N, C-alpha and C positions, 0 to 999 in steps of 0.2 A: 353513484359510484360505489358506495360502500354496502349496497343491499346484497350483492351476491356474496361479498365476503362475510357479511353478518350471518347470512343463512348457512354458509359453509362452516364457519366457526361454531355456530350454535349446535349444528348437527354433530360436529366432531366431538364437542364437549359432552353432549348427551351420550354418545356412544362410548366415550372414554369413561364417563361416570358408570355406566352399566358394567363395563369391563372391570373397573376398579372395585366395584361391589360384589362382583360375582367370580370372575375368573382369577383375579389376584389372590383373594382368600383362599380359594381352592388350591392354587400352586403353592402358596405359603404353607398350608397344611401338609402338603405332600413333599415339598423339597426342603423346608427349614429344619435344622437339627435342634433337638431339645437342649437347653442350657440348664445346668444345675445350679447356677449361681445368678445373682441379681445383676442387672445392668448397671455399669459403673456410673457413678453420679459425679465424680470429680476427676480432675486431670490425673492425679496420682493413681486412683483406681483404674483409670483408662490405660496407664502405662502397665500396670500389673496384669490387667486383662490382655493386653497386647502380647505380653511375654508368654502367657499361657497359650495363646493362639499362634504364637511365633510368626506374627505378621509384621513385616517391616513397615508397611504403610500405616499400621496403627501407631507405631512409635513416632512416625512423622506427623500424624494427625494430633498426637498428644503434644508435641512441641508447639504446633500451631494453636492448640487450645490454650496452652500456657501463655503465649503471646497475646492471644485475644483476651484472656482473663486479665492480664495486667492493663490492657487498654480499657476494659470495661471498668476497672477500679477507678482509673482517672476520670472517665466520663461521669460515673456516679458521684464523684467528689466535686465535679464542676457542672452541676446541673443547669444553673443560669446561663453559663457560657454555651452549653450544648443547645439550649432552647434558642439562644440568639443566632447560633450558627444555622439551626433549622429554619428560623425566619429568614435569614440571609439567603438560604438556598432556594426558598420560595421566590424571593425578589429577583434573585439572579436567573432562575428559570424563566420568569416572565420577560425579563430583559433579553435574554437570548432568543426567546421565541419571536420577539418583535424584530430583532436586527438579522436573524438568519435569513439567507436567501431562500424563497419559496418556489417550488417548481411543481410540475404535474407528474408525468411518467418519465423515468430516466431513458435516455436514448439507447437503444439496442444496436449491437453490431451483428446483424443477421447475414452479412455477406452479400446483400443485395442493395443496390442503390437505384431509387426512382429518379428519373431526370426528365425535365420538360424543356423543350427548346422553343425558341421564339425568334422569327425573322422579322424583317420590315413589314409593315402593314400592306404595302402594295406589291408584295413579292408574288411571283408565279409559282405554280406547282413544280415545274422543272428546276427553277432556281432553288426552291426550298429543298427539293430532294438532293440536289448537288451539295448544298451547304450542309445538310444533315449527314451526307456521306463523308465529307471532309472532317466533320466534327467526330464521327464515329472512328475514323482512322486515327485521329489525334488521341482519342480515349484508349483505344486498343494498344497504343505504344506504351502505356503505363505498365510497369512491371507487376503491379498487384492486380491488374484486371485480367480475368479469365475469358470472358466473352461478353457480348451485349446483344440486344435485340432492339431494333429501330423501327419506329412507325411514323409515318407522316401522311397528311391528308385529313379531310374532314370525316369524323365518325362520331359515335356516341361520346367519346372522351375528348377528342380534339374538336372544339367548336368552330375554329377558323382554319383557314388554309395556311396561315403563317405559324402554326404551332406544330409541334411534334412531340414524341415521346421516346424514352429510351429506358431499358431495363439493363443495368450494368451488373454482371455477376463478378463478384471478387474471388480471388483465390481463397482456399481454406485459411482459417485464422492462424494456424501454426506455421503456414508458409509465408506469411507476411508479418512485418514488424509494426505496421501502423494500424490504427482503428479506421473504421468506415468513415468517420467524421474527419479524421486527418487526411485520409485519401481524397475526400471531396474537396478539401482546401487545395490539395496538390493538383487535382484535375482542373480546378478553376484557373490556376495559373498556367497549366499546360495548354489549355484550350482558349486562353484569352487572345491568342495570335490568329484564331480562325475568324475571317471578316464576316460581317453581315449576318450573324447568328448569336443569340445569347443562350447560355446554359444555366439552368437552375436545378440543383440536386438536393436530395435529402435521403437519409438512411430508411430503408424499408422497415416497418415495425410489425412485430407480431401482435402487440397490443395496441390498438388504435381505435378512436371513435369518429374519425373522419369518414364521411361517406363519398367524398369527391376527390378527384385527383387535382392536387393544387401544385403550383410552381414551387412553393417552399412550405415549411412545416406548419406555420401559424397564420391565421387570417384575421383581418380587421375590415368590417364591412361598413360602407357608407350608403345611405339611402336618402332620396329626395324626390319630390314630385316634379321638380324642374330639372330636366337632364342637362340644360346648358350650364348649371352650377358646377357640375363635374368638370367641365373644361377650365374653370378658374381655380377651384379649390383642390382638386386631386393633385395637379402638378405642384402646387404650393405645399400641400401636405408631404408629398413624396420627397420634395427637396429638402424639407426640414428633417424628415425621418431618416434620410440617408446620412445625416450628419450625426445620428445617435451612436454612441459607442456600444450600447447594449444590443443592437440588432444589425444584421447583415443581410445581403441578398434581398433588398427591399424592391419590390416590383408590384405592378398593377395590372389588372385585366381590362382596364379601360382602353379600348382600341377604337378611337374616334377619328383616326387619320387615314382610313382606307380610301382608295380612289374608286370613283364611280363615274360613269359616262351618262350625262342627262341628255336625252334625245327629245328636242322640242319640235313637235309635228305642226307644220303649217296646214291646218285642216282645210282651208279653202283651196290651196293647191293640190292637196291630196284628193279632195272631192272632184276637182276638174279631171284628174286622171283616173277617177274611179277606184281609188286605193283607200281601204279602211285601216283602222288601227289594228284590227285583228290580223290583217294581211301583213302588216309590218312585224307584229309580234310573232308570227309564225316563221317569217324569214329569219328574224334575229335568233330565234330558238333553233332554227335548223342550222345556223352558222355556229353559234357559240354554245348551244346546249348539247345534249346527248339523245337525239331522237331515235328511237327504235323503229326501223322501217320494215324489218322482216325477221323471221326466225328460221334458221336452218335445222332440220330434224334429221338425226341419224339414228342407227339402231340402238345406240347406247347413250347418246348425249343430245343436247339441243344447243344451239349457238345463236345469240342475238346479233343481228346486224345493225350497227350504230352508224347513223349518217353524220358526217362532219366535213368541214372544209379542210384544205391543206393547213396543218399546224403553223407552217411558216407564214401563211397569210393571216391566220387568226390572231398571232400575237401582236400585230401592229394595229393602231387605231386608224391608220390610213386605209384600212380594208373596209371601213364603213363608207368611204367615198366611192369605192368600187362595188358596192353592193346594189343590185338592181331588183326592183319589185315588179311583179306582173301587173300591168294596167288593164282596165277593161275596154280601152279604145284600140280596136284592130290588133290586140295582142302585143302592143308595143311595151318594151322594158323600160321602166322609169328608174333612174338613179336616185337612191335614198337621199343623197345630198341635195336633190332638186325640190324636195318637199319638207326637209327637216334640217335643222341646225344642230351642232354638236357642242356640248359644254362639259368640260372635265371638272368634277367637284370632289370634295372630301366627304366621306359618309362613314359612319360607324360600322365596324365589321361585326360587332355583336352588341346587344343590349340586354343585360341581365336584369332580372327582377327578383326581389326578395319579398315574398308575400304579394302585395298589390303594387309596390312602388319600384321604379328603376333603382338599380343598385349597382355598385362596383366594389371590388374586393381588392385590398392591399395585402400582399403576403410578405412574410419575413421569416428569417431564421434567427436563432440566438447566436450572439457573438460568443467566441470562447471565454469562459470564465464568468458568464452571466447567467442568471436564473430567469425563469419565465416571469416570475413576479416583478423583477426589476424592469424587464422589458415592458410589461403591462403598464406599470406605473409611468415609465417614460413616455410612452405613446399617448396616454391620457394627458399628461402634462403639455406635450407639444400641441395636442388638439386644442387645449385651452389657451395656449400661448399665441397661436396664429389667428384666433378669434373667429373661428368657423361659425357661420350663421345658424340659427336655430332651425332653420328650414332643412338642414342636413342632419339626420340622426345617425349616430354611429354605434356600433356594438361589435364585440369580438364574436368570432364564429369558430366552430370545431373545437379543437383541443384547448384553445385559449379561452373560449367561453366556458367549457367545462372546468377549466382551471379556476376561473373566477367564482363559479358556483361552489366548487369544492373548497375553495379558500374561505368562503363565508361559513361553511359548515364544519371546517376542521376543528376550530376551537370549541364549538358547541358539542361536536362529537366527543371530544376528549372530557369535557365537563360532564356531559350526560353519562359517560362511562364511569366517572368518579362518583357522581350522585347515586347511580344505580348500585355500585358497589357499597356505598355508605348505607343505603337503605337496607340492602341484604344483610350486611353485617350487623346493623342495628337490630333487626329482627332476630337474628342468630344469637346475639349476646345479651339482648334485652338491655341495651345501654346506649347512651349517646356519646359516651367518652371513648370506649374501647374501639369503635370504627375509626374515630379521628386518630387514635394512637396508631392503628394499622396503616391507615392512609398517609400518615406523616412521613413515610418512606418514600412516597413518589416523587417529591421535588428533587431529592438527591439523584434519583434515577433519571429524571428529566434532564438535569444538568449534564449527566454522562451522555445521554443520547445527542443532545444539541451540540456539546463539544466535539464528540466524535464526528458528527456530520461536518462541523466547520473545519476540524483539522483535516479530514479527508477531502475537502473541497467539494462536498456533496450537498445539494440543496435539500430542503425539507419537502419531499414529494409524497405522492399517495402511498407509495411503498413504505416510506419512513413512518407515516402516520399509522399504517397497519402494524408496524413493528412496535410503535409506542403503545398502542392498544394491547397487544400481546404482552408488552413489558409491564403493564399495569397489573395483569393477572399474575405474572411471575413474582413481582415484588410483593404483591398483596399476599401471595401464598406463603412467602417467607416470614412475613410479620405474623400471619395467622399461626404458623407452626410454633412460634415462640410464645405469643400472648396466650393461646389456648392452653399450652402446657403450664404456663405461669399461673393462670387462673385456676387450674385444676389443683396445683400445688398450694395455692393460697387457701382454697376452700376445704380441701381434704386433709392437708398436712399442717395447717395452722401457721404457715409461714408468712412473714411480713411481705408486703409488695416487693421491696428491693431484694430480699433474699429469693423470693419466688422467681422473679424475671432474671436474676443472676444465674440461678440454676437452669432455668429454661434456655438462656442463651448458650450456656456451656454444652448442654445436652443435645440442643437442636443445631449446633454449629456444623457438625458433620453432614447430617441430612441436608441442611440448607446448601452447603458447599457442593455436595454431590448433585443435587437437582439443578443447581445453577450451571455447573459445568456441563451436565447432560443437555440442558437447553441451549448453551452456547455451541456445543458440538453438533447438535441436531440442526441448528440454524445454518451451519456452514454448507456451502454448495458441494 
């Protein structure tokens, strides 16, 4: 997940380095004015310099430097306490990372809602169409819905006759007071009164890794070589998952309660009338299938002629008793009921496979106030609690699976970034200590990030991790600006380490503040 970001960031930094080493010096040589006096090195000199330039901002910066100087004196006097505080920030950063809710991608409000409908497994196409229309009318009554598109029937996306799809277009964001997620909750309440059909919705996302259209946003897959185990354990798992507070809209694509008619042919009786199984199959297909018997050609179009029985007759199972077959004896018509018996059975409408084994998928959405990491942990705990047999293997799929993989790599990614920075700084300064000094500022920044996310009620997502990686570079840059200046003053001016870093902090305070504010403003949308 981070490969594209790494390539983009690396190329950006390389281009920025080239511009900084070529274009910036040229512009400085052309635009900067020559100064006849040295750069101020103390707060008092800064105030005097500001008076010459008559810049009100310089006096404000001078006052800030005075306050900062007084704080530095206190820190230098209590070095042991400062070190203990630094160690405490490391411990607190680790603790906050452990307890903060972890997520994947934040949910966007694109103004489009994807909906999947589901009717009873034995429903007909006409009944499903009517219920879909009733559901669409209830949705269109919502004041924040602009329009919708409805689909029903078997196609490449709808695998069964009892499923349908909707694309719900919301009004522009400035014309509505609720987000897409909140509108989904309201639509669920408004459509609960529509009988005989279930509605599952999720906001359409610009950034997604799912390749299939699912009822809800996240998927949990069960696999087994014995299909009959699904009949026992899927309902048991579903019942337990529906009681979890972390997830809502729990549903399964296991559809093993469809109706089928089993026709048992008495082959001896059929043979006496000269009727074969192929004859029975052709007659049944002609009655219930869509047989193309002819094609009508015109100057611009062609039309298929489909043979079928009266729809009113085909809806009833009693029509099988009135079905006659052509016999071979003197052209007599033989009723199907004379050579066959009919038995109504339950049968699966679909049987999915994942790899080589039969599989079924449980889908779910996150409950308000919960993160994906909490939901994943709760589902895994429920699986262990009900004692599911080892013959059934489970795993997350889609966004939930990608989240698990990214969760495993998040901490390693941050540690790798820190180790890489340490190695580069160690080579640059030819020291083992100075890189640690520079990197010691990272824990305090980490506390700020994690506390900000927790206060805002936002989980630690992939976007937040990208922000942390960028923050490492910003904080590191601030420390380099001070330490590099202090080392130069210590070596060339003969100052003690305390005097050198004190002077470096005062001189680099304004550049650090300016670059930090520029980074903050640049990050705003």
